[in-house]
N, C-alpha and C positions, 0 to 999 in steps of 0.2 A: 342605558337611558331610561327606560323606564321605570326605575326605581327614582331616578330625578323629578320626572313628572310628575310622578304620585307625591313625593316631597314640594311643589311647588304651590298643590293647592291645600300640601297643611300649611304652608307658611311662607317668609319672605326670607330670600336670601341675600347675607349682607355680607361684602368682602369688604379687604380691607385691615390693618390690625385696630386704628380707634375705635372704627364703627364698631366691632367684635367687643373692645373689650370695653365700652360703653355702653355695650345692648348688657352687656355682664353685669357690669358697677349697679345698673339703674336698675336692676331685677324686676323688668317689668314687662319681661318676656320668659317664655320658657325653648331652653337651647335644645336643638332638637339632633343635628349632627356638628360636627367641624371635620373640613377636607383639608389639608396642608401637604402644598408641593413639596417636593423630596429635598429640596436643598435651602427651604425656608427655615431653618432651626433658629436665627433670633429672632424673626417674626413671632414664628410660633410661642419662645419662651415668652415676651410679651405675653400676651395672649394668655398662653398658661397659668400666670400667679393669680389670674382672675377666676381658674375654671372653678366649678361646685366639684366638692370629693368625687371620687366614683365615675367618672365620667369614661363611658365605654365607645359611644360610637365617633372614635376620631381616626379618618383615614389620610391616608398618605397615597397622594396619588401624582403623576406628572405635572409638570406647570399646565401644562396645553390646556389639558382635563378643568381646570381651574380658568384659564381663556376663556374657554367656550361655556363653561356653567353660568360666570359671571359677564362674557360680552365686553369683557376691559381687561386689558393689562397690568390696570392699576389695582392691583390686590395683594400688590405682596407675597404673596403664595400662600396669604386664607383668604376660605370663606369658611361661611357658617349660616346652618339653616336655625330658624329662629321660629315662635311664632308671631300671626302679624303683630304691626304694631295696635295697639289701644288706644283708639281715637274717645275722645271725651265727646260724649253723647248730649250733653246741655251746656246750654252758655254757660261764662263763668259768674260767682260771686264774688261781688267787688271788695269782700270783706276777707278772701282767703289769695287772691289776684286784686292787689290794686291797680298794678299798671300793666296793661294786656297788648298784644300788635293784631291788625290786619293787615295781612299780605292782601291786597285785593286786584290779582290779576297776576304775580310775579309770574313768567315765563319760561324763564332760565333754569334749571334744576340746580346748576351752582350758584345762582344768587339767592332761588332759594334755601339751600345749605349753609353757605355763608352767613344770611341773615340771621338762620335759626341760630349758629354759635353764636354770635353776637348778643342774641337776645340772652340766650345761657347766662355769656358772661357778664352782662349788666343788669343781670336779678332778673329779665323777667320770666316766669315762669308758665305764663297766660299766650297762645298764640291762638288767632283765628284764619283759618286759611277758607277760601273762597272755591268751591266743586269745579263751577263752571268757568274755563276756558284760563286756565293755571295750569300751572306746574306741577305734578304730584309728589308726594312726599315717597317718594323710592330709594330704593336703594344709594343708587347716583348721589342724589339728595341727602342721605343721612352722611356717605363719605364726606361730601361738600362742607359737610358741618361736623366732620372731625368724630361724628358719633355723638355729639352735645346735645341733639335734638331728644335723644333718647330719655332725656332727663325734664324735657317740658310736658305740660296738656297741652294738645292740641282739636282743638275743635273745626270740623271739617263743615260749612255750612253752603246750602244749595247753588246760592244764590248769593253774589255781592251786595243786593238792596235786601236779604233777608237776614244778611250778615249785621249789615249796620242797624235795621231796625231794631233785631235783637238785643243788641252790643247797647243799643243807648236805653233800651226797656229796663235793662239790666240795671242802668244807673248810671253807666259810662261818662265822661264827656271826652269826643270825640277831636283828635287834631291832626287835621287831613295837614300832610307835607304837598308842599306843591312849588311848583316855580313861580315867580313873579312876584309882584310887589304885594306881599304878606307880612303878619309879624314876622318880626325877627325868632327864629325859634331858642336861639339863645337867650332871651329878653321874656317869653313864656313862663308860667309860671310851673305849670303842670299838674294842677292841682288831682289830686288821687280823688275816685278811681279815675282813671284816664287809661285812653287808649289810642294807641299812634296808629296812624293810618299810612303804608305807603303802596301808591299803587302803579302801576302794568310800567314796564322798563321805558318802553316807548312813548305810551298814549300818558300815562301818570294817570291818576284817580277819574272815575267814569263822572263827568259831567253831570251828569243826572244826580249823582253821589256827594258832590264837592261841598257844596252847601251844607251837609250835614252837621258841620262841629267848627270848628275854629282851627281857617287856612295858616298853615304856617311857612316859612322859608328857611333855606341856609342864606345867606348871604354869599356872594361870588363876584369876584375882584372881577371875570370876564362872564359879560350875560350872554353871549354865544355857545356856550358849552355850559356841560351840569355834571354832577357827582353820578356816579356807578351809583344805581340803585342800591345794594348791599354798603355802598361805602357811607350813602345818604343816611340808610336806616341804622349803621353805625351809631353814626353819631346823634342822630336824634334819639336813638333810644339809651344813650349814655346820658344825654343832658334829661331826659324824661326821667329817668328812671334818678339820676343825683338830686334834680329839682325837689322830686317828689318826698326823698327823705330829709332834705332839707326842711319841706315843710312839715312832715309830721316829727321834727324835735321839739 
């Protein structure tokens, strides 16, 4: 176990085929070592196709060892140590990232991962996360993103207020996803540079920040219910990126 603890300080343990494969494909992290359950032949074959040549530190271990290492049974028999995720230090440049996403206080790592997966699928490349009162971008979130967050540029802001300030200062117009009688998101142009803001699953966007941009909503048949945060985010990201592409033609 001493060996495992030493590696914790060196990097991050990812688990599951997709998390590991996408980290290898993105080539933003250094692979340190891989652990493979003794019966995980097919999952490791999928990983092996993306491994750099001459990888030596592949260890075959009982499945329960990987259970204990990852704290999960959803690893498919493969886990790997990588160098830490490299967060972007500065706010995004609209010329390079015309559409970005700000997640203001998402609490559930599975929602976080699902939203990041949709961000990559819709063509968003820049994501801002708040460090305070929010779920971390950890191995569970990465797995929930099917590893696709490995291809995103992610900036961590110390607070939501500082994130909003810096996003606006960079030149982005903010579109605040909210419940209520606001602009129908399907009818909004989302002219770039644009930043979509998704709030906390329970309370939504902080009331002190909600007036920082254009308030938009997804119409619903029944006003007594609402979309899951990750579902709403996926729909809104699709609308924003497709409208933005139309506006630039």
